[in-house]
VOBA-1610 file (N, C-alpha, C; in pm, whole numbers, padded with zeros to 5 digits, always signed):
BEGIN
Met+00150+05757-01973Met+00110+05694-01854Met+00188+05551-01867Thr+00269+05534-01745Thr+00333+05387-01730Thr+00281+05318-01627Met+00223+05214-01628Met+00136+05135-01526Met+00210+05007-01504Val+00227+04966-01380Val+00273+04836-01334Val+00201+04780-01235Gly+00188+04675-01217Gly+00089+04615-01101Gly+00147+04481-01058Ala+00067+04428-00961Ala+00082+04272-00909Ala-00047+04209-00884Phe-00059+04094-00885Phe-00156+03995-00836Phe-00104+03928-00712Asp-00190+03904-00608Asp-00182+03802-00518Asp-00300+03693-00546Ile-00258+03595-00574Ile-00337+03478-00638Ile-00386+03404-00522His-00521+03370-00510His-00591+03272-00453His-00692+03228-00522Arg-00759+03113-00467Arg-00858+03041-00528Arg-00987+03119-00523Arg-01031+03206-00454Arg-01140+03282-00437Arg-01140+03405-00509Gln-01007+03476-00531Gln-00989+03601-00592Gln-00857+03641-00615Leu-00841+03733-00721Leu-00693+03797-00742Leu-00707+03918-00688Thr-00620+03947-00585Thr-00614+04076-00529Thr-00503+04167-00618Tyr-00536+04286-00656Tyr-00426+04338-00755Tyr-00402+04476-00677Glu-00295+04526-00728Glu-00244+04671-00697Glu-00173+04718-00808Leu-00227+04831-00887Leu-00168+04905-01007Leu-00123+05034-00949Val+00002+05055-01003Val+00055+05199-00985Val+00116+05256-01096Asp+00062+05392-01113Asp+00123+05478-01200Asp+00259+05523-01170Val+00345+05487-01258Val+00483+05508-01213Val+00516+05669-01231Asp+00450+05726-01318Asp+00460+05879-01351Asp+00413+05968-01226Ser+00296+05923-01192Ser+00233+06001-01097Ser+00212+05955-00957Gly+00226+05827-00928Gly+00239+05760-00821Gly+00100+05714-00763Glu-00003+05733-00857Glu-00138+05691-00832Glu-00161+05537-00806Val-00216+05512-00706Val-00244+05351-00666Val-00389+05321-00686Gln-00404+05203-00754Gln-00545+05150-00763Gln-00532+05023-00704Arg-00635+04982-00611Arg-00644+04849-00556Arg-00773+04791-00567Gly-00797+04656-00583Gly-00910+04579-00591Gly-00883+04439-00609Arg-01017+04384-00658Arg-00993+04225-00663Arg-01074+04196-00787Val-01022+04083-00850Val-01087+04012-00973Val-01164+03889-00901Glu-01295+03907-00895Glu-01367+03782-00814Glu-01364+03665-00907Thr-01379+03548-00834Thr-01391+03414-00904Thr-01310+03414-01025Pro-01169+03392-00981Pro-01047+03395-01058Pro-01054+03287-01172Thr-01083+03324-01286Thr-01076+03223-01401Thr-01011+03286-01534Arg-01009+03228-01625Arg-00933+03288-01754Arg-01032+03402-01810Gln-01170+03358-01800Gln-01259+03448-01874Gln-01259+03581-01792Ser-01261+03588-01635Ser-01284+03681-01563Ser-01153+03765-01566Leu-01042+03707-01575Leu-00912+03785-01581Leu-00908+03858-01735Arg-00945+03786-01822Arg-00948+03838-01968Arg-01048+03957-01982Ala-01163+03951-01916Ala-01249+04068-01903Ala-01206+04166-01824Trp-01136+04153-01723Trp-01069+04264-01640Trp-00961+04334-01707Leu-00888+04275-01796Leu-00787+04345-01865Leu-00835+04399-01994Ala-00940+04350-02038Ala-00997+04438-02154Ala-01073+04557-02089Asp-01114+04564-01973Asp-01178+04678-01923Asp-01087+04794-01883Leu-00958+04755-01862Leu-00884+04854-01822Leu-00845+04965-01926Pro-00840+05097-01882Pro-00816+05196-01984Pro-00688+05196-02034Val-00588+05169-01947Val-00449+05157-01998Val-00386+05009-01925Leu-00329+04938-02024Leu-00279+04807-01973Leu-00153+04829-01898Pro-00118+04774-01796Pro-00003+04781-01728Pro+00125+04728-01819Lys+00228+04784-01794Lys+00358+04736-01861Lys+00393+04600-01834Ala+00375+04588-01685Ala+00425+04440-01642Ala+00338+04412-01523Met+00326+04297-01499Met+00237+04259-01374Met+00324+04146-01321Ala+00347+04159-01168Ala+00394+04054-01083Ala+00323+03953-01009Phe+00348+03851-00989Phe+00281+03736-00927Phe+00375+03651-00865Glu+00311+03568-00754Glu+00406+03474-00685Glu+00398+03339-00767Gly+00504+03261-00769Gly+00500+03145-00815Gly+00405+03037-00743Cys+00293+03039-00725Cys+00218+02951-00652Cys+00106+02889-00727Thr+00015+02798-00684Thr-00077+02739-00759Thr-00181+02834-00819Gly-00191+02822-00945Gly-00278+02907-01031Gly-00182+03019-01116Trp-00062+03009-01098Trp+00005+03095-01189Trp+00028+03084-01331Arg-00014+02967-01390Arg-00007+02947-01527Arg-00102+03003-01588Phe-00231+03014-01553Phe-00346+03080-01643Phe-00316+03222-01620Val-00274+03287-01516Val-00231+03430-01499Val-00118+03459-01596Ala-00025+03385-01599Ala+00071+03437-01684Ala+00033+03408-01840Glu-00041+03306-01875Glu-00081+03307-02026Glu-00169+03412-02060Glu-00266+03427-01973Glu-00357+03558-02008Glu-00284+03691-01996Leu-00169+03711-01908Leu-00117+03839-01920Leu-00039+03847-02048Arg+00025+03757-02092Arg+00119+03747-02206Arg+00010+03767-02323Ala-00096+03703-02329Ala-00198+03705-02447Ala-00233+03843-02473Ala-00245+03919-02342Ala-00285+04071-02362Ala-00172+04157-02390Gly-00066+04122-02395Gly+00068+04179-02415Gly+00128+04249-02301Val+00097+04187-02196Val+00157+04249-02048Val+00267+04157-02023Asp+00376+04222-01995Asp+00502+04139-01948Asp+00479+04070-01817Ala+00478+03936-01787Ala+00472+03865-01693Ala+00584+03826-01613Trp+00596+03882-01484Trp+00686+03846-01400Trp+00653+03768-01277Met+00707+03644-01273Met+00661+03546-01171Met+00792+03551-01074Gly+00748+03565-00935Gly+00863+03570-00831Gly+00877+03431-00758Asp+01002+03443-00710Asp+01029+03302-00649Asp+00976+03331-00505Pro+00877+03199-00483Pro+00835+03209-00321Pro+00914+03215-00212Ala+01020+03158-00217Ala+01118+03141-00100Ala+01184+03281-00092Glu+01230+03337-00208Glu+01287+03467-00201Glu+01215+03582-00153Leu+01073+03583-00189Leu+00994+03688-00175Leu+00929+03667-00013Ala+00938+03551+00035Ala+00918+03520+00196Ala+01020+03589+00263Ser+01138+03576+00230Ser+01249+03642+00299Ser+01271+03777+00299Arg+01224+03828+00180Arg+01226+03977+00168Arg+01110+04036+00241Arg+01012+03953+00268Arg+00876+04013+00349Arg+00937+04046+00496Gly+01036+03957+00537Gly+01079+03977+00674Gly+01011+03928+00782Pro+01041+03950+00906Pro+00972+03902+01028Pro+00835+03958+01014Lys+00725+03871+01058Lys+00583+03890+01071Lys+00567+04002+01187Arg+00524+04126+01151Arg+00504+04234+01251Arg+00348+04268+01257Arg+00286+04238+01152Arg+00168+04251+01142Arg+00080+04169+01071Ala-00046+04144+01072Ala-00129+04050+01012Ala-00102+04047+00846Lys-00079+03939+00813Lys-00044+03912+00655Lys-00170+03914+00584Thr-00183+04005+00485Thr-00316+04000+00416Thr-00285+04000+00254Asp-00391+03980+00166Asp-00367+03982+00054Asp-00319+04103-00017Arg-00374+04212+00048Arg-00347+04351-00007Arg-00187+04384+00020Ser-00150+04338+00149Ser-00010+04338+00173Ser+00090+04265+00077Asp+00040+04154+00049Asp+00122+04067-00050Asp+00122+04126-00185Ala+00018+04174-00238Ala+00030+04246-00366Ala+00109+04362-00348His+00100+04442-00235His+00200+04559-00236His+00329+04542-00245Leu+00367+04425-00189Leu+00497+04381-00169Leu+00553+04339-00298Leu+00474+04284-00368Leu+00524+04246-00517Leu+00543+04354-00614Val+00468+04452-00595Val+00465+04581-00664Val+00599+04656-00617Thr+00618+04659-00497Thr+00729+04712-00459Thr+00856+04666-00506Gln+00850+04524-00505Gln+00988+04450-00566Gln+00987+04475-00690Leu+00877+04483-00778Leu+00890+04495-00908Leu+00937+04630-00965Met+00914+04733-00890Met+00962+04882-00909Met+01110+04888-00859Gly+01142+04785-00787Gly+01292+04800-00751Gly+01384+04748-00864Asp+01496+04722-00824Asp+01610+04679-00898Asp+01641+04535-00910Ala+01578+04464-00811Ala+01616+04339-00805Ala+01514+04250-00753Phe+01423+04243-00856Phe+01299+04147-00835Phe+01343+03993-00851Pro+01307+03924-00749Pro+01351+03776-00747Pro+01280+03700-00858Arg+01295+03725-00996Arg+01236+03659-01096Arg+01248+03513-01125Ala+01153+03439-01142Ala+01167+03301-01161Ala+01130+03279-01307Trp+01200+03171-01368Trp+01190+03154-01513Trp+01044+03083-01522Ile+00987+03111-01615Ile+00850+03054-01677Ile+00867+02954-01785Pro+00842+02824-01756Pro+00856+02741-01880Pro+00766+02755-01975Thr+00803+02700-02107Thr+00711+02705-02211Thr+00596+02623-02180Pro+00483+02631-02263Pro+00360+02558-02246Pro+00383+02404-02275Glu+00488+02370-02370Glu+00519+02256-02401Glu+00598+02171-02292Met+00668+02247-02217Met+00759+02187-02117Met+00651+02171-01987Leu+00547+02267-01979Leu+00462+02250-01865Leu+00361+02121-01893Glu+00344+02085-02020Glu+00269+01970-02053Glu+00371+01847-02021Ala+00471+01841-02045Ala+00569+01727-02039Ala+00590+01704-01877Arg+00590+01833-01795Arg+00621+01835-01657Arg+00485+01750-01585Thr+00373+01786-01634Thr+00250+01723-01601Thr+00248+01578-01610Leu+00295+01527-01727Leu+00314+01399-01755Leu+00412+01325-01662Gly+00519+01376-01657Gly+00622+01336-01560Gly+00584+01310-01428Arg+00510+01414-01367Arg+00470+01413-01236Arg+00351+01311-01218Thr+00279+01300-01317Thr+00162+01209-01332Thr+00239+01050-01316His+00322+01029-01394His+00391+00904-01385His+00441+00866-01242Leu+00520+00962-01197Leu+00573+00932-01042Leu+00449+00909-00957Thr+00353+00992-00961Thr+00239+00966-00868Thr+00176+00819-00896Leu+00149+00795-01015Leu+00120+00649-01044Leu+00212+00533-00991Ala+00342+00555-01022Ala+00424+00463-00971Ala+00435+00451-00824Asp+00433+00564-00758Asp+00422+00547-00620Asp+00302+00482-00544Glu+00173+00510-00610Glu+00063+00429-00578Glu+00072+00272-00594Arg+00141+00245-00732Arg+00157+00131-00756Arg+00244+00048-00665Arg+00352+00104-00623Arg+00440+00063-00525Arg+00364+00035-00387Ala+00285+00145-00357Ala+00227+00124-00230Ala+00129+00006-00213Trp+00044-00029-00332Trp-00036-00124-00323Trp+00038-00266-00328Arg+00152-00280-00392Arg+00218-00381-00398Arg+00289-00422-00258Gln+00331-00323-00185Gln+00360-00335-00059Gln+00270-00381+00034Arg+00138-00320+00010Arg+00042-00360+00079Arg+00001-00507+00058Leu+00014-00555-00046Leu-00008-00696-00077Leu+00080-00784-00027His+00225-00738-00021His+00343-00827+00041His+00301-00846+00198Ala+00271-00719+00259Ala+00247-00728+00401Ala+00111-00822+00429Leu+00020-00820+00333Leu-00109-00875+00373Leu-00065-01038+00363Leu+00015-01070+00268Leu+00042-01224+00253Leu+00161-01241+00375Phe+00248-01178+00411Phe+00327-01198+00516Phe+00259-01215+00650Gln+00146-01132+00674Gln+00061-01143+00785Gln-00005-01267+00800His-00026-01341+00685His-00080-01480+00699His+00017-01592+00677Gly+00158-01557+00676Gly+00255-01645+00699Gly+00287-01719+00553Leu+00246-01632+00444Leu+00270-01669+00309Leu+00400-01600+00239Pro+00466-01676+00163Pro+00598-01618+00093Pro+00545-01492+00003Ser+00651-01409-00039Ser+00626-01312-00129Ser+00577-01351-00258Pro+00467-01293-00326Pro+00406-01343-00453Pro+00525-01327-00581Pro+00498-01413-00672Pro+00581-01389-00787Pro+00524-01261-00855Asp+00582-01222-00974Asp+00547-01104-01026Asp+00414-01088-01063Leu+00336-00999-01011Leu+00199-00997-01047Leu+00177-00961-01188Arg+00254-00916-01267Arg+00231-00882-01401Arg+00236-01018-01510Thr+00274-01114-01451Thr+00270-01253-01510Thr+00162-01335-01505Arg+00129-01432-01607Arg+00009-01512-01577Arg+00041-01626-01464Ala+00175-01637-01443Ala+00206-01726-01323Ala+00176-01671-01199Gly+00216-01539-01179Gly+00176-01460-01072Gly+00020-01445-01045Arg-00074-01412-01144Arg-00190-01414-01121Arg-00262-01562-01085Ala-00214-01660-01123Ala-00253-01792-01118Ala-00215-01849-00968Trp-00106-01790-00924Trp-00054-01838-00779Trp-00155-01767-00669Leu-00177-01624-00709Leu-00283-01555-00613Leu-00410-01613-00628Ala-00465-01671-00740Ala-00592-01710-00742Ala-00608-01847-00654Glu-00487-01914-00637Glu-00517-02048-00566Glu-00498-02035-00410Leu-00480-01908-00366Leu-00478-01877-00209Leu-00610-01897-00155Thr-00611-01936-00032Thr-00719-01944+00044Thr-00704-01851+00179Leu-00789-01736+00182Leu-00769-01627+00286Leu-00913-01601+00355Pro-00919-01555+00464Pro-01054-01519+00522Pro-01095-01396+00425Ser-01233-01407+00455Ser-01320-01305+00340Ser-01263-01167+00345Gly-01238-01090+00445Gly-01173-00969+00444Gly-01041-00945+00379Ser-00946-01036+00406Ser-00820-01044+00354Ser-00838-01074+00200Ala-00928-01171+00181Ala-00949-01205+00037Ala-00990-01087-00047Gln-01077-01000+00005Gln-01115-00886-00068Gln-01016-00780-00084Leu-00936-00762+00025Leu-00822-00672+00002Leu-00734-00704-00096Leu-00710-00858-00096Leu-00618-00915-00223Leu-00659-00886-00347Arg-00796-00887-00368Arg-00867-00890-00502Arg-00862-00731-00539Thr-00881-00652-00435Thr-00883-00501-00468Thr-00742-00452-00486Gly-00632-00504-00415Gly-00503-00471-00455Gly-00457-00501-00594Val-00485-00640-00648Val-00454-00688-00766Val-00526-00591-00873Ala-00651-00574-00850Ala-00736-00482-00952Ala-00673-00339-00951Met-00634-00295-00833Met-00565-00146-00847Met-00432-00153-00912Val-00334-00261-00894Val-00205-00282-00960Val-00237-00270-01102Glu-00333-00353-01140Glu-00350-00374-01289Glu-00413-00247-01375Ala-00489-00162-01287Ala-00531-00023-01343Ala-00437+00073-01333Leu-00344+00094-01267Leu-00241+00166-01238Leu-00125+00138-01356Glu-00115+00008-01382Glu-00027-00026-01487Glu-00070+00021-01622Val-00207+00029-01634Val-00271+00048-01778Val-00253+00215-01786Gln-00264+00291-01683Gln-00249+00429-01678Gln-00099+00474-01708Leu-00018+00382-01637Leu+00114+00415-01664Leu+00162+00387-01790Asp+00123+00292-01864Asp+00141+00274-02006Asp+00116+00377-02082Thr-00008+00456-02048Thr-00047+00551-02140Thr+00032+00663-02123Val+00054+00719-01998Val+00142+00824-01968Val+00288+00801-02020Asp+00331+00688-02010Asp+00475+00678-02053Asp+00483+00682-02205Thr+00363+00645-02289Thr+00362+00644-02426Thr+00343+00797-02472Ala+00286+00873-02396Ala+00291+01028-02428Ala+00427+01083-02399Leu+00498+01048-02282Leu+00625+01115-02254Leu+00718+01050-02361Ser+00713+00938-02433Ser+00818+00894-02502Ser+00784+00965-02644Gly+00696+01040-02647Gly+00659+01123-02785Gly+00749+01252-02793Tyr+00823+01255-02677Tyr+00914+01383-02685Tyr+01058+01324-02722Arg+01083+01221-02741Arg+01216+01146-02742Arg+01291+01225-02874Ser+01228+01263-02969Ser+01277+01329-03107Ser+01305+01488-03079Trp+01257+01547-02974Trp+01284+01678-02949Trp+01420+01712-02936Pro+01469+01846-02972Pro+01610+01866-02952Pro+01660+01849-02800Gly+01591+01881-02700Gly+01635+01881-02572Gly+01657+01735-02527Pro+01543+01650-02509Pro+01543+01501-02481Pro+01659+01426-02552Ala+01648+01458-02703Ala+01745+01382-02786Ala+01875+01416-02743Ala+01927+01540-02702Ala+02054+01586-02661Ala+02091+01498-02520Leu+02005+01472-02460Leu+02017+01408-02315Leu+02039+01254-02325Gln+01971+01194-02426Gln+01967+01038-02436Gln+02112+00974-02451Pro+02203+01041-02509Pro+02336+00973-02523Pro+02382+00971-02386Glu+02359+01053-02284Glu+02410+01027-02146Glu+02361+00887-02094Tyr+02478+00809-02056Tyr+02446+00686-01990Tyr+02324+00659-01905Gly+02242+00580-01935Gly+02127+00553-01828Gly+02003+00635-01849Ile+02015+00737-01947Ile+01895+00825-01954Ile+01821+00777-02092Gly+01707+00729-02087Gly+01631+00683-02175Gly+01528+00785-02244Pro+01437+00736-02328Pro+01352+00833-02376Pro+01253+00883-02274Leu+01198+00809-02164Leu+01133+00858-02048Leu+01199+00960-01970Leu+01312+00925-01898Leu+01389+01001-01825Leu+01453+01118-01903Ser+01488+01114-02023Ser+01523+01250-02082Ser+01419+01348-02091Ala+01281+01306-02133Ala+01160+01385-02125Ala+01130+01448-02006Val+01149+01379-01891Val+01134+01435-01750Val+01234+01524-01707Ile+01362+01495-01739Ile+01468+01594-01689Ile+01479+01718-01777Trp+01430+01694-01898Trp+01427+01829-01987Trp+01327+01919-01944Ala+01199+01845-01904Ala+01101+01940-01872Ala+01134+02010-01734Glu+01176+01920-01628Glu+01188+01971-01496Glu+01305+02066-01496Leu+01409+02045-01568Leu+01536+02142-01569Leu+01521+02255-01650Gly+01427+02254-01762Gly+01409+02371-01819Gly+01530+02444-01900Asp+01526+02548-01959Asp+01609+02619-02038Asp+01733+02626-01952Cys+01846+02558-01983Cys+01976+02562-01894Cys+02051+02681-01917Arg+02013+02755-02028Arg+02107+02884-02039Arg+02090+02983-01929Arg+01978+02966-01844Arg+01963+03068-01739Arg+02071+03009-01620Phe+02133+02911-01630Phe+02239+02866-01524Phe+02372+02909-01580Ser+02448+02986-01497Ser+02601+03040-01541Ser+02681+02934-01515Ser+02640+02830-01438Ser+02744+02716-01396Ser+02676+02598-01351Ser+02737+02471-01359Ser+02663+02340-01315Ser+02633+02352-01165Asp+02702+02444-01098Asp+02664+02454-00942Asp+02519+02514-00937Gln+02494+02602-01034Gln+02353+02662-01017Gln+02249+02544-01064Ala+02287+02473-01157Ala+02195+02362-01188Ala+02170+02268-01067Val+02275+02230-00999Val+02262+02140-00885Val+02187+02199-00767Arg+02213+02345-00736Arg+02121+02408-00665Arg+01985+02395-00669Tyr+01955+02423-00815Tyr+01810+02425-00841Tyr+01756+02277-00835Ala+01821+02186-00871Ala+01769+02056-00838Ala+01775+01997-00698Gly+01820+02079-00597Gly+01801+02060-00456Gly+01880+01944-00420Ile+01999+01899-00503Ile+02086+01787-00456Ile+02223+01855-00410Asp+02216+01966-00373Asp+02333+02032-00295Asp+02339+02004-00160Val+02429+02039-00093Val+02469+01988+00045Val+02466+02129+00132Ser+02371+02130+00213Ser+02354+02247+00314Ser+02445+02230+00426Val+02525+02331+00475Val+02605+02283+00603Val+02566+02422+00684Tyr+02529+02412+00813Tyr+02514+02512+00899Tyr+02633+02546+00954Ser+02702+02668+00964Ser+02823+02706+01018Ser+02788+02837+01101Ser+02831+02804+01229Ser+02824+02911+01313Ser+02970+02929+01416Asp+03047+03031+01378Asp+03174+03059+01434Asp+03270+02921+01395Ser+03291+02839+01488Ser+03391+02729+01463Ser+03312+02601+01450His+03173+02604+01482His+03092+02471+01479His+03042+02462+01321Arg+03065+02342+01288Arg+02996+02307+01155Arg+02918+02163+01165Ser+02815+02160+01157Ser+02725+02038+01158Ser+02743+01952+01031Pro+02717+01830+01023Pro+02715+01765+00906Pro+02596+01794+00815Gly+02629+01816+00687Gly+02528+01868+00583Gly+02441+01760+00528His+02335+01812+00479His+02231+01724+00430His+02185+01788+00300Leu+02105+01709+00217Leu+02065+01757+00088Leu+01968+01861+00118Thr+01961+01979+00049Thr+01861+02075+00064Thr+01711+02038+00029Arg+01704+01952-00096Arg+01562+01905-00125Arg+01484+02031-00171Gln+01538+02133-00212Gln+01441+02258-00227Gln+01390+02265-00370Gly+01442+02176-00462Gly+01440+02199-00608Gly+01318+02087-00631Pro+01277+02082-00778Pro+01159+01985-00829Pro+01202+01840-00770Ala+01118+01770-00700Ala+01148+01632-00641Ala+01138+01536-00770Val+01077+01560-00870Val+01057+01470-01006Val+01196+01488-01050Leu+01256+01584-01059Leu+01398+01598-01117Leu+01492+01506-01044Arg+01488+01543-00898Arg+01588+01452-00821Arg+01550+01306-00843Trp+01437+01264-00857Trp+01392+01130-00880Trp+01434+01070-01011Ala+01431+01156-01131Ala+01495+01117-01251Ala+01631+01088-01264Leu+01714+01192-01186Leu+01855+01185-01188Leu+01894+01051-01103Tyr+01824+01047-00991Tyr+01860+00918-00919Tyr+01850+00792-00974Glu+01733+00801-01074Glu+01700+00654-01126Glu+01806+00645-01233Ala+01859+00745-01303Ala+01977+00733-01418Ala+02111+00703-01345Ala+02122+00757-01220Ala+02262+00757-01181Ala+02313+00603-01146Pro+02228+00516-01104Pro+02294+00377-01091Pro+02359+00305-01187His+02317+00353-01315His+02397+00315-01449His+02527+00326-01466Ala+02564+00418-01385Ala+02705+00468-01381Ala+02789+00350-01348Gly+02752+00263-01273Gly+02811+00161-01239Gly+02858+00051-01346Ala+02779+00058-01464Ala+02826-00050-01584Ala+02960-00005-01623Pro+03022-00123-01683Pro+03170-00097-01727Pro+03161+00003-01830Ala+03056+00007-01929Ala+03075+00104-02036Ala+03044+00244-02013Ser+02991+00284-01877Ser+02964+00416-01832Ser+03095+00512-01827Pro+03075+00611-01880Pro+03192+00700-01840Pro+03204+00740-01691Asp+03140+00733-01624Asp+03146+00762-01468Asp+03165+00635-01390His+03197+00511-01467His+03217+00390-01398His+03333+00396-01283Ala+03445+00452-01343Ala+03567+00453-01235Ala+03539+00538-01117Tyr+03463+00642-01145Tyr+03418+00746-01027Tyr+03341+00689-00936Phe+03223+00617-01000Phe+03120+00553-00914Phe+03173+00435-00835Val+03262+00351-00891Val+03327+00257-00815Val+03392+00284-00700Glu+03492+00398-00720Glu+03554+00443-00591Glu+03469+00509-00505Ala+03352+00593-00556Ala+03264+00655-00480Ala+03181+00542-00368Lys+03156+00453-00443Lys+03083+00346-00369Lys+03161+00260-00270Gln+03295+00254-00289Gln+03398+00170-00200Gln+03404+00266-00059Arg+03396+00403-00100Arg+03450+00514+00001Arg+03301+00535+00087Leu+03179+00550+00028Leu+03078+00618+00075Leu+02966+00507+00087Gly+02940+00412+00000Gly+02839+00310+00008Gly+02760+00345-00121His+02668+00265-00156His+02604+00257-00295His+02505+00393-00303Lys+02432+00413-00196Lys+02340+00532-00196Lys+02410+00662-00223Arg+02497+00671-00141Arg+02569+00815-00116Arg+02651+00834-00264Ala+02701+00706-00323Ala+02756+00723-00451Ala+02670+00753-00565Thr+02562+00693-00569Thr+02466+00737-00668Thr+02434+00889-00673Ile+02406+00934-00539Ile+02372+01066-00521Ile+02502+01163-00564Ala+02619+01119-00539Ala+02729+01193-00576Ala+02749+01204-00750Val+02706+01087-00825Val+02719+01077-00960Val+02615+01173-01016Ala+02478+01186-00941Ala+02372+01245-00991Ala+02388+01399-00995Arg+02463+01441-00881Arg+02491+01588-00871Arg+02622+01622-00915Gly+02702+01536-00944Gly+02842+01555-00988Gly+02868+01588-01160Ser+02931+01502-01204Ser+02960+01521-01360Ser+02832+01487-01433Arg+02734+01413-01391Arg+02613+01378-01465Arg+02528+01497-01473Leu+02504+01564-01376Leu+02410+01704-01402Leu+02500+01804-01473Gly+02617+01809-01461Gly+02683+01918-01540Gly+02678+01882-01688Arg+02701+01746-01715Arg+02673+01738-01858Arg+02556+01761-01917Val+02455+01714-01846Val+02320+01739-01888Val+02279+01895-01892Ala+02325+01961-01809Ala+02310+02118-01824Ala+02383+02164-01949Ser+02506+02133-01970Ser+02581+02169-02082Ser+02505+02126-02226Ala+02444+02002-02214Ala+02372+01953-02337Ala+02234+02045-02362Gly+02183+02071-02245Gly+02049+02151-02262Gly+02086+02301-02298Ser+02193+02337-02271Ser+02233+02478-02318Ser+02274+02495-02462Ala+02328+02376-02497Ala+02385+02377-02640Ala+02260+02354-02746Thr+02157+02305-02705Thr+02046+02283-02793Thr+01951+02391-02767Met+01953+02486-02681Met+01861+02589-02680Met+01715+02510-02643Ile+01719+02432-02537Ile+01598+02353-02519Ile+01468+02413-02476Gly+01477+02546-02452Gly+01337+02610-02415Gly+01280+02701-02516Ile+01334+02696-02645Ile+01293+02782-02740Ile+01205+02715-02864Ser+01085+02769-02876Ser+01009+02735-03006Ser+00992+02594-03045Leu+00973+02500-02965Leu+00967+02360-02999Leu+00835+02297-03038Pro+00826+02215-03174Pro+00694+02158-03204Pro+00631+02071-03105Ser+00494+02068-03125Ser+00414+01969-03034Ser+00465+01838-03077Pro+00449+01728-02989Pro+00494+01597-03019Pro+00384+01527-03090
//
């Protein structure tokens, strides 16, 4: 008996469909209260373990993939956008059972839109990188709020709040009670966020000596922090057959609508990991330094396109191509130690 199946993942239940490939017999049901323990118990109670189980790459896929692999089941994660396109136009109500059936049907076919599953180490580094970006965005928002508050009262922009002089300058201000409370709250939030950022950045820097991040750091403008973020978000580059595929995965390729003879101006697709685009964009401006190998290209593109578009051109051009090549050469997705 050869069994395959699929899960439709939700916070309240895991809806499954199992198919006996030999007889065509179908089993359907639910795993209530989806947790590691309940999924592990469900797998242990099956008379025959399925050879493979498919699921969509949505929130909750990680524990499902890890438990399936621990039980010896081949885990197949499907690309959500590709699966949605294969579902086709909506002709009837979309249900959990119909989603599970679609996954099984695609799994039994010849062209399942399989997405690459990162290693546990990469997932942890991704979590740290995304936490860094979230904290940095919140810190910037509070700083902007403080600048707006001071400008509203006709005061100049404050000095660097991280310095003793900046704190002393703020302490001497005289503001109405509500504004003074907002000022104190904002300063406290910025201080707290900076403490958390330092902790996260220290953990991210622990990946600097790993083969993948170490191979990326010689790239001009990519330090210990950005190298760990790019390595974790880009993943095992051997799955890309060309740098164009890496650019498309990052979402910094240009989409162009074309119909007959009409072509509208293209825009970045922005369909890949947002943190990866942020890291590449953070590193790209360093190409303007005279010592950078991309200096001549950056200067020429800046004169022709402007600073922002030149930065994007460097990020998606030679920079990402070299990064992908370095990642492939070091086999960055395979059996790496914990930092």
